[in-house]
C-alpha positions in Angstrom: -9.4 10.5 -41.1 -12.2 7.9 -41.1 -11.4 6.9 -44.6 -7.7 6.5 -43.7 -8.7 4.3 -40.8 -10.9 2.2 -43.1 -8.1 1.8 -45.6 -5.7 0.8 -42.7 -8.0 -1.9 -41.5 -8.5 -3.1 -45.1 -4.7 -3.3 -45.6 -4.2 -5.2 -42.3 -7.0 -7.6 -43.1 -5.6 -8.4 -46.6 -2.2 -9.3 -45.1 -3.3 -10.8 -41.7 -0.2 -13.1 -41.1 2.2 -10.3 -42.0 0.4 -7.8 -39.9 0.3 -10.2 -36.9 4.0 -10.9 -37.1 4.6 -7.2 -37.3 2.5 -6.6 -34.2 4.2 -9.4 -32.3 7.0 -7.3 -30.9 4.5 -4.7 -29.7 2.3 -7.3 -28.2 5.1 -9.0 -26.3 6.5 -5.7 -25.0 3.1 -4.3 -23.9 2.1 -7.6 -22.3 5.4 -7.8 -20.4 5.1 -4.3 -19.1 1.5 -4.7 -18.0 2.3 -8.0 -16.2 5.3 -6.4 -14.4 3.4 -3.2 -13.4 0.5 -5.4 -12.1 3.0 -7.4 -10.0 4.6 -4.2 -8.7 1.3 -2.7 -7.7 0.1 -6.0 -6.1 3.4 -6.4 -4.2 3.2 -2.8 -2.9 -0.4 -3.3 -1.6 0.7 -6.6 0.0 3.6 -4.9 1.8 1.2 -2.2 3.1 -1.2 -4.9 4.4 1.6 -7.0 5.9 2.8 -4.0 8.0 -0.4 -2.2 9.0 -3.3 -4.5 8.1 -5.8 -3.8 5.4 -8.2 -1.6 7.4 -6.5 -0.4 10.6 -5.1 3.0 9.6 -3.9 3.4 13.2 -0.8 5.3 14.2 0.9 4.8 17.6 2.4 7.8 19.3 5.0 7.2 21.9 6.8 9.4 24.5 10.5 9.5 23.8 13.4 10.7 26.0 16.0 11.8 23.5 16.3 9.1 20.9 14.9 6.2 23.0 11.3 5.4 24.0 10.7 6.7 27.5 11.0 4.1 30.2 9.2 5.2 33.4 11.1 2.7 35.6 14.4 4.1 34.7 13.6 7.6 33.6 14.7 10.6 35.6 12.2 13.1 34.3 8.9 11.7 35.5 7.8 15.1 36.9 7.8 16.4 33.3 5.6 13.7 31.8 2.3 15.3 30.8 -1.1 14.3 31.9 -3.4 13.5 29.0 -7.0 14.5 29.7 -10.2 14.1 27.8 -9.9 17.7 26.6 -6.6 16.8 24.9 -8.3 13.8 23.4 -11.1 16.0 22.0 -8.5 18.3 20.6 -6.8 15.5 18.7 -10.2 14.2 17.6 -10.9 17.5 16.0 -7.8 17.3 13.8 -8.4 16.8 10.0 -8.6 13.2 8.9 -8.9 11.8 12.5 -11.6 9.2 13.0 -10.8 8.2 16.6 -8.2 8.6 19.3 -7.3 6.9 22.5 -4.8 7.1 25.4 -3.4 4.2 27.2 -0.8 3.0 29.7 1.5 0.1 28.9 3.9 -2.2 30.8 5.7 -5.3 29.4 7.5 -6.0 32.7 4.5 -6.9 34.9 4.0 -10.3 36.5 0.8 -11.9 35.2 -0.3 -15.2 36.8 -3.3 -17.5 37.0 -2.3 -20.1 39.6 0.8 -21.8 38.1 0.3 -20.3 34.6 2.2 -17.2 33.8 2.3 -14.8 30.8 6.0 -14.3 30.3 6.6 -11.5 27.8 3.0 -10.4 27.7 1.8 -6.8 28.2 -0.6 -5.0 30.4 -2.6 -2.1 29.1 -4.5 0.5 31.0 -7.1 1.6 28.5 -9.8 4.2 28.2 -13.3 3.8 26.7 -12.1 4.4 23.1 -9.2 1.9 23.0 -11.0 -1.2 21.8 -12.9 0.6 19.0 -9.8 2.5 17.9 -7.5 -0.5 17.7 -10.1 -2.8 16.2 -10.8 -5.2 19.1 -14.1 -7.1 19.4 -15.5 -9.0 22.4 -15.3 -12.7 21.7 -16.9 -13.8 24.9 -18.1 -12.2 28.1 -18.4 -8.3 28.1 -16.3 -5.3 27.6 -15.7 -2.5 30.2 -18.6 -0.4 31.3 -18.8 3.1 32.7 -19.0 1.8 36.3 -15.7 -0.1 35.9 -14.0 3.2 35.4 -15.9 5.3 38.0 -15.9 2.7 40.8 -12.3 1.4 40.1 -13.5 -2.1 39.6 -10.6 -4.5 39.4 -11.7 -6.2 36.2 -9.7 -7.3 33.2 -10.0 -8.2 29.5 -7.6 -10.7 27.9 -7.0 -11.4 24.3 -7.4 -14.9 22.9 -3.6 -15.6 23.0 -3.5 -14.7 26.7 -6.5 -16.9 27.3 -4.7 -19.9 25.8 -1.6 -19.3 27.9 -3.3 -18.5 31.2 -6.4 -20.6 30.9 -5.4 -23.5 28.6 -8.3 -25.8 29.5 -11.1 -23.6 30.9 -13.3 -20.6 30.1 -11.5 -17.6 31.5 -14.6 -15.4 32.0 -15.3 -15.0 35.7 -11.8 -16.4 36.7 -9.1 -14.4 38.4 -5.8 -13.2 37.1 -3.1 -11.6 39.2 -1.3 -8.5 37.9 1.7 -7.6 40.1 0.0 -9.6 42.9 -3.3 -7.7 42.6 -6.3 -9.9 41.7 -8.5 -8.9 38.8 -11.6 -10.6 37.6 -11.6 -11.5 33.9 -14.9 -10.2 32.4 -14.3 -10.8 28.8 -12.1 -12.3 26.1 -11.3 -10.0 23.1 -9.6 -10.5 19.7 -8.5 -8.2 17.1 -10.4 -7.9 13.9 -8.7 -9.7 11.0 -8.4 -6.4 9.0 -6.3 -5.0 11.8 -3.9 -7.9 12.0 -0.5 -7.6 10.2 0.8 -10.6 8.2 3.8 -12.2 10.0 5.8 -14.0 7.3 9.4 -13.9 8.7 11.4 -13.7 11.9 11.6 -9.9 11.9 7.9 -9.6 11.7 7.6 -12.1 14.6 9.8 -10.0 16.9 8.0 -6.9 15.9 4.6 -8.2 17.0 5.9 -10.7 19.6 3.8 -9.1 22.4 0.6 -9.6 20.5 1.4 -13.3 19.8 2.1 -14.0 23.5 -0.9 -12.2 24.7 -2.2 -8.9 26.3 -4.2 -8.1 29.4 -6.2 -4.9 29.7 -7.5 -3.1 32.7 -9.4 0.2 33.1 -6.9 3.1 33.1 -8.5 4.4 36.3 -7.2 1.2 38.0 -3.7 1.5 36.7 -2.2 3.0 40.0 -3.5 0.0 41.9 -1.0 -2.4 40.3 1.7 0.1 39.1 3.1 2.4 41.7 5.5 4.3 39.5 4.6 7.2 37.2 3.9 5.7 33.8 3.3 8.2 31.0 0.4 7.6 28.6 0.9 6.9 24.9 -1.7 7.4 22.2 -3.2 5.7 19.2 -4.9 7.8 16.5 -7.0 6.3 13.7 -6.8 8.1 10.4 -9.6 8.1 7.8 -7.3 6.5 5.2 -3.9 4.9 4.8 -2.6 7.8 2.9 -3.3 10.3 5.7 -1.7 8.2 8.5 1.7 10.1 8.5 0.0 13.5 8.5 -2.4 12.5 11.3 0.3 11.0 13.4 2.6 14.1 13.1 -0.3 16.5 13.8 -1.4 14.5 16.9 2.2 14.4 18.2 2.4 18.2 17.9 -0.7 18.6 20.1 0.7 16.3 22.7 4.1 18.0 22.7 2.5 21.3 23.6 1.7 19.7 27.0 5.4 19.0 27.8 6.8 21.6 30.2 10.3 23.0 29.8 13.2 21.6 31.7 13.7 24.9 33.5 16.8 27.2 33.6 16.2 27.9 29.9 16.8 24.3 28.9 14.6 22.4 26.5 13.0 19.2 27.7 14.4 15.9 26.3 10.9 14.5 26.3 9.0 14.4 23.0 6.1 12.6 21.5 6.8 10.9 18.2 4.5 9.2 15.8 5.5 5.6 14.8 5.6 6.3 11.0 4.8 2.8 9.6 4.0 4.4 6.3 7.7 5.4 6.0 8.6 1.8 6.4 6.0 0.8 3.8 7.3 3.4 1.3 11.0 2.3 1.9 10.1 -1.4 1.3 7.9 -0.5 -1.8 10.8 1.5 -3.3 13.1 -1.4 -2.8 10.7 -3.7 -4.6 9.9 -1.2 -7.3 13.6 -0.4 -8.1 14.1 -4.1 -8.9 11.0 -4.4 -11.1 11.7 -1.1 -12.9 14.8 -2.7 -14.3 12.6 -5.4 -15.7 10.4 -2.8 -17.3 13.3 -1.3 -19.1 14.3 -4.8 -20.4 10.7 -5.4 -21.6 10.8 -2.0 -23.3 13.5 -3.3 -25.6 10.9 -5.5 -27.3 8.9 -2.4 -28.0 11.9 -0.9 -29.7 12.3 -4.1 -31.7 8.6 -4.1 -32.5 8.8 -0.4 -33.7 11.6 -1.3 -36.0 9.5 -4.2 -37.4 6.7 -1.7 -38.0 9.1 0.6 -39.9 10.3 -2.3 -42.0 6.9 -3.6 -43.0 5.7 -0.1 -43.8 8.7 0.4 -46.1 7.8 -2.8 -47.8 4.2 -1.6 -48.1 5.3 1.7 -49.7 7.4 -0.3 -52.2 4.4 -2.6 -53.0 2.0 0.3 -53.4 4.2 2.6 -55.4 1.9 2.5 -58.4 -1.2 3.2 -56.2 0.6 6.2 -54.7 1.5 7.5 -58.2 -2.2 7.2 -59.3 -3.3 9.2 -56.3 -0.8 11.9 -56.9 -1.7 12.0 -60.6 -5.3 12.8 -59.7 -4.4 15.5 -57.3 -3.6 13.9 -53.9 -1.4 16.1 -51.8 1.7 15.1 -49.9 -0.1 15.5 -46.5 -2.9 13.2 -47.8 -0.4 10.4 -48.6 1.5 11.1 -45.4 -1.6 10.9 -43.3 -2.7 7.6 -44.9 0.5 5.8 -44.1 0.9 7.3 -40.6 -2.7 6.2 -39.9 -2.0 2.7 -41.1 1.1 2.4 -38.9 -0.7 3.8 -35.9 -3.7 1.5 -36.3 -1.3 -1.4 -36.7 0.5 -0.7 -33.4 -2.7 0.3 -31.5 -4.2 -3.1 -32.3 -1.0 -4.6 -31.1 -1.1 -2.5 -28.0 -4.7 -3.6 -27.2 -3.9 -7.3 -27.8 -0.8 -6.8 -25.6 -2.9 -5.3 -22.8 -5.3 -8.2 -22.8 -2.4 -10.7 -23.0 -0.6 -8.8 -20.1 -3.7 -9.0 -17.9 -4.0 -12.7 -18.5 -0.3 -13.2 -18.0 -0.3 -11.4 -14.7 -3.1 -13.6 -13.5 -1.2 -16.7 -14.6 2.0 -15.5 -12.9 0.1 -14.7 -9.7 -1.4 -18.2 -9.7 1.8 -20.0 -10.4 4.1 -18.0 -8.1 1.6 -17.0 -5.4 2.6 -13.4 -5.9 -0.1 -10.8 -5.5 -1.1 -8.8 -8.6 -3.3 -5.7 -9.1 -4.3 -4.3 -12.5 -3.2 -0.7 -13.0 -5.7 1.2 -15.1 -3.3 4.2 -15.8 -0.7 1.7 -17.0 -3.2 0.2 -19.5 -4.1 3.6 -20.9 -0.4 4.7 -21.1 0.5 1.4 -22.8 -2.2 1.8 -25.5 -1.2 5.5 -26.1 2.5 4.5 -26.1 1.9 1.8 -28.8 0.1 4.4 -30.9 3.1 6.8 -30.5 5.4 4.0 -31.6 3.3 3.7 -34.8 3.6 7.4 -35.5 7.3 7.6 -34.8 8.4 4.5 -36.7 5.8 5.0 -39.4 7.1 8.5 -40.1 10.0 7.5 -42.3 8.0 5.2 -44.6 5.2 7.8 -44.8 7.5 10.6 -45.7 9.1 8.3 -48.4 5.6 7.6 -49.8 4.6 11.3 -49.7 7.8 12.4 -51.6 7.5 9.8 -54.4 7.6 11.4 -57.9 4.2 10.6 -59.5 5.8 9.9 -62.9 8.4 7.5 -61.5 5.7 5.9 -59.4 3.4 5.3 -62.4 6.3 3.8 -64.4 7.2 1.3 -61.6 6.2 -2.3 -62.1 
């Protein structure tokens, strides 16, 4: 085998231009496929980061009444809404792949004022001690909530930087007062979300999806929620998974734990209330499939050049057999077997296409970087695709080199020696 490989390199080196032109189809095909696969992978990762952020891994779990998210102001089943205690939170925290969990109240219909400045369209959250850490918030100025704020029902509030700009456009909000449903709360801190937790908003649909976050949010201790909100508001949950891939599983498992708390409707009827996880990963997969289905067509087109390259390899190997007919005859005359001749020419074809595959991989990586720079599209090199590309190029050498190799192995030694 080693001798065959040496002879193959010797043959390629002695006809460098011819060998390069033969490999060109393989190089172009492999380079095109590597560049396309890199773009597909980069786009898929970008879609994932755009929707969920690069490091959040958080899943929102909402209470639904039938097919619609439960609205406590108009709902008729408030007596059935479960109370989420710390014991329930501990039970969720003990689930596999769960890093953190938090419960919160939310209202987007509250009146929020600071003198003449209002926060139209903003949201108020009643949060527990885990909320900021779970959802990736950090204190930008002032302080966060402390234990006494919860125990003593201190009317204090945290506002994010968007709310700070809308409510306090020209002053430091820390220490100032904001009214929530006509109840005064002292702003003790300004918070912002870590960049890793922020989705990328690149179109109008993304804007409406995250509109509340853009306008601003105000947060109060969950123990103070009944002070400003008289109606029975159910708590929702946020669960943080240990990785992006486990988000769907974690969300569904946590929702099952919460659904165990919902009482039956009575008279043998099933309650219409149900907790459901917001499966963002499903949206990610759907968008990735849409992107990949388009690019997969390009891969098939690029594969045509591999077929053309394989035919080129077959053609040049047939020429090589014709040129080396006398050499084959001499080898057979001194006792070389058919499998020896077959192995030599198959090895030469495989080495030729393997070198083309390696050059194609290097070219493809460079091409993907250039495409990324020129178009601004994200790219990510796929190691498995590189390995498959090189192996595939070797297989092409074997398949398309088989016919010339068989022809060489079946040459009659006498006829071969007579040839000029």
